[in-house]
C-alpha positions as CSV (number, residue, x, y, z in Angstrom):
1,M,-4.3,75.7,-23.4
2,T,-3.1,77.5,-26.5
3,T,-4.7,77.6,-29.9
4,G,-2.4,76.6,-32.9
5,K,-2.6,77.9,-36.4
6,K,-5.6,75.6,-37.3
7,G,-7.4,76.2,-34.2
8,R,-6.7,73.0,-32.3
9,Q,-6.2,73.4,-28.6
10,H,-2.7,72.4,-27.4
11,T,-2.6,70.9,-23.8
12,H,-0.2,72.0,-21.0
13,K,1.4,68.5,-21.4
14,E,2.1,69.1,-25.2
15,K,3.5,72.6,-24.5
16,L,5.7,71.5,-21.7
17,L,6.9,68.4,-23.5
18,H,7.6,70.4,-26.7
19,I,9.7,73.2,-24.8
20,A,11.6,70.6,-23.0
21,E,12.5,68.6,-26.1
22,T,13.6,71.7,-27.9
23,F,16.0,72.8,-25.2
24,E,17.3,69.2,-24.8
25,K,17.6,68.7,-28.6
26,H,20.0,71.7,-28.8
27,D,21.9,71.0,-25.5
28,I,20.7,74.2,-23.8
29,P,20.7,73.9,-20.0
30,Y,17.6,75.0,-18.5
31,F,15.6,75.1,-15.4
32,L,11.8,74.7,-14.9
33,S,10.9,77.5,-12.6
34,H,8.3,79.9,-11.0
35,G,4.7,78.9,-11.0
36,S,5.2,76.1,-13.4
37,L,7.5,74.4,-10.8
38,L,5.5,75.4,-7.8
39,G,2.3,73.7,-8.8
40,I,4.3,70.5,-9.6
41,V,6.2,70.4,-6.2
42,R,3.4,71.6,-4.0
43,D,0.2,70.2,-5.6
44,G,1.4,67.6,-8.2
45,V,-0.4,69.5,-10.9
46,K,0.0,72.6,-12.8
47,I,-1.4,75.9,-11.5
48,G,-4.3,77.2,-13.5
49,D,-3.4,78.2,-17.1
50,V,0.0,79.9,-16.2
51,D,2.8,80.3,-18.8
52,I,5.4,77.7,-18.7
53,V,8.4,79.6,-17.2
54,I,12.0,78.5,-18.1
55,N,15.3,80.0,-16.5
56,V,18.5,80.0,-18.4
57,D,21.9,81.1,-17.0
58,G,23.5,83.1,-19.8
59,D,25.2,86.3,-20.9
60,S,24.3,88.2,-24.0
61,E,26.1,85.8,-26.4
62,E,24.0,82.9,-24.9
63,R,20.8,84.9,-25.1
64,K,21.4,85.6,-28.8
65,K,22.2,81.9,-29.5
66,V,19.2,80.6,-27.7
67,L,16.8,83.1,-29.4
68,E,18.1,82.2,-32.7
69,I,17.6,78.5,-32.1
70,L,14.0,79.1,-30.8
71,L,13.2,81.3,-34.0
72,K,14.5,78.5,-36.2
73,E,12.4,75.9,-34.3
74,G,9.3,78.0,-35.1
75,Y,8.8,80.1,-32.0
76,I,7.5,83.6,-32.3
77,L,9.1,86.5,-30.3
78,D,6.1,88.1,-28.7
79,R,7.7,90.5,-26.3
80,K,11.3,91.6,-25.6
81,I,12.1,93.7,-22.4
82,D,14.4,96.4,-23.5
83,N,17.8,94.8,-24.5
84,N,17.8,92.4,-21.6
85,T,16.5,89.1,-20.5
86,R,12.9,88.2,-20.7
87,F,11.1,86.9,-23.8
88,R,7.7,85.5,-24.1
89,L,7.3,83.0,-27.0
90,R,3.9,82.1,-28.3
91,S,1.9,79.9,-30.6
92,P,1.5,77.0,-30.4
93,Y,3.8,76.5,-27.3
94,S,3.9,79.5,-25.2
95,M,6.5,80.3,-22.5
96,C,8.3,83.0,-20.6
97,L,12.0,82.8,-20.8
98,Y,14.1,84.4,-18.2
99,F,17.9,84.7,-18.8
100,Y,20.0,85.3,-15.6
101,K,23.2,87.0,-15.8
102,D,25.9,87.6,-13.0
103,H,25.1,90.9,-11.2
104,I,27.4,91.0,-8.1
105,E,29.1,88.4,-6.1
106,D,26.6,85.7,-5.0
107,L,23.7,87.2,-7.0
108,K,22.3,86.8,-10.6
109,M,19.7,89.1,-12.0
110,T,17.0,88.9,-14.8
111,K,15.0,91.8,-16.1
112,V,11.2,91.6,-16.1
113,E,8.5,94.2,-16.8
114,E,8.4,96.9,-14.1
115,R,4.7,96.3,-13.5
116,L,5.6,92.9,-12.3
117,A,8.5,93.7,-10.1
118,P,9.3,97.4,-8.8
119,E,12.9,97.3,-10.0
120,G,12.2,95.6,-13.2
121,A,14.3,92.8,-11.9
122,I,14.3,89.5,-10.1
123,Y,17.5,88.6,-8.1
124,M,18.5,85.0,-7.5
125,P,21.5,83.5,-5.7
126,S,24.2,82.2,-7.9
127,F,24.4,78.9,-6.0
128,F,21.0,77.9,-7.5
129,F,22.6,77.8,-10.9
130,D,26.0,76.4,-9.9
131,G,25.1,73.2,-8.0
132,E,23.9,70.0,-9.1
133,V,20.6,70.0,-11.0
134,E,17.7,68.6,-9.3
135,Y,14.8,67.1,-11.3
136,V,11.0,67.0,-10.7
137,E,8.8,64.3,-12.2
138,Y,5.7,65.2,-14.2
139,Y,4.0,63.6,-17.2
140,D,6.0,60.5,-16.7
141,R,9.4,62.2,-17.4
142,T,11.8,64.5,-15.4
143,F,12.4,68.1,-15.8
144,P,15.5,69.9,-14.4
145,T,15.2,72.6,-11.8
146,F,17.1,74.3,-9.1
147,T,18.9,72.6,-6.2
148,P,17.4,72.4,-3.5
149,V,14.2,72.9,-5.1
150,R,12.3,73.6,-1.8
151,L,14.9,76.4,-0.9
152,Y,14.4,77.8,-4.4
153,L,10.7,78.0,-3.9
154,E,11.2,79.6,-0.4
155,W,13.5,82.2,-2.0
156,L,10.9,83.2,-4.6
157,Y,7.6,82.8,-2.7
158,G,8.4,82.8,1.0
159,N,6.0,80.3,2.6
160,W,5.4,78.7,-0.7
161,E,3.3,75.8,0.7
162,V,0.4,78.2,1.4
163,R,-1.7,79.0,-1.6
164,R,-2.2,82.8,-2.3
165,N,-3.8,84.8,-4.9
166,G,-2.7,88.3,-6.1
167,R,-0.4,90.2,-8.5
168,F,3.2,88.8,-9.1
169,R,4.9,91.5,-7.2
170,K,2.6,90.8,-4.1
171,I,3.4,87.1,-4.1
172,V,7.2,87.1,-4.9
173,S,9.3,87.7,-1.8
174,L,10.7,91.1,-1.3
175,H,14.2,89.8,-1.2
176,A,13.7,88.3,-4.7
177,I,12.9,91.8,-6.3
178,H,15.0,94.1,-4.1
179,E,18.9,93.9,-4.4
180,K,19.6,95.0,-0.7
181,E,17.0,92.5,0.5
182,A,18.6,89.8,-1.5
183,I,22.0,90.4,-0.1
184,K,20.5,90.4,3.4
185,K,18.7,87.2,2.7
186,I,21.7,85.2,1.6
187,R,23.7,86.4,4.7
188,Q,20.8,85.2,7.0
189,W,20.7,81.9,5.3
190,R,24.4,81.5,5.7
191,T,24.2,82.4,9.5
192,K,21.3,79.8,9.9
193,G,23.4,77.2,8.0
194,K,20.8,76.9,5.2
195,I,23.5,77.5,2.7
196,R,27.2,76.9,2.9
197,E,30.2,79.4,2.1
């Protein structure tokens, strides 16, 4: 939970609903992701007290527009990773916001702190952003996420149905944080028929 200006504790539900309503109010396509999504799909509940993680597909102009909207909505920019893509917004509704941009064919990339990922980046197949949006139900409403959601969780966490503890970089799959491994994994998935050309 997060404490607001007057000290009241804000629940995970309040935070998630406020974030979703803000993005939807301004017609900003977004994807619920990472641990926030993992807990809902795997356990039917949130994981611990993790930040709510939102992914957005956008170039520098889109980043600028979204950031301006969030600041006007009362969010406070807590941390910005160089000139790139990860923002953490806090009080009273905290979230980590990852912007993905085109990197090379079939692959998008977002910047994160180097202590979290060795290359300071997370790589994601472009098809997660380009297909139909899938929805997960939580708190009696739906939230958009990647399609297919289970394949997205496999990309990020490998055997995502097994609960693990540890640092982010030890939990996230190698192919999600190394470019060459990401390219190799996409080729493997195509060969196995998990994804189509």
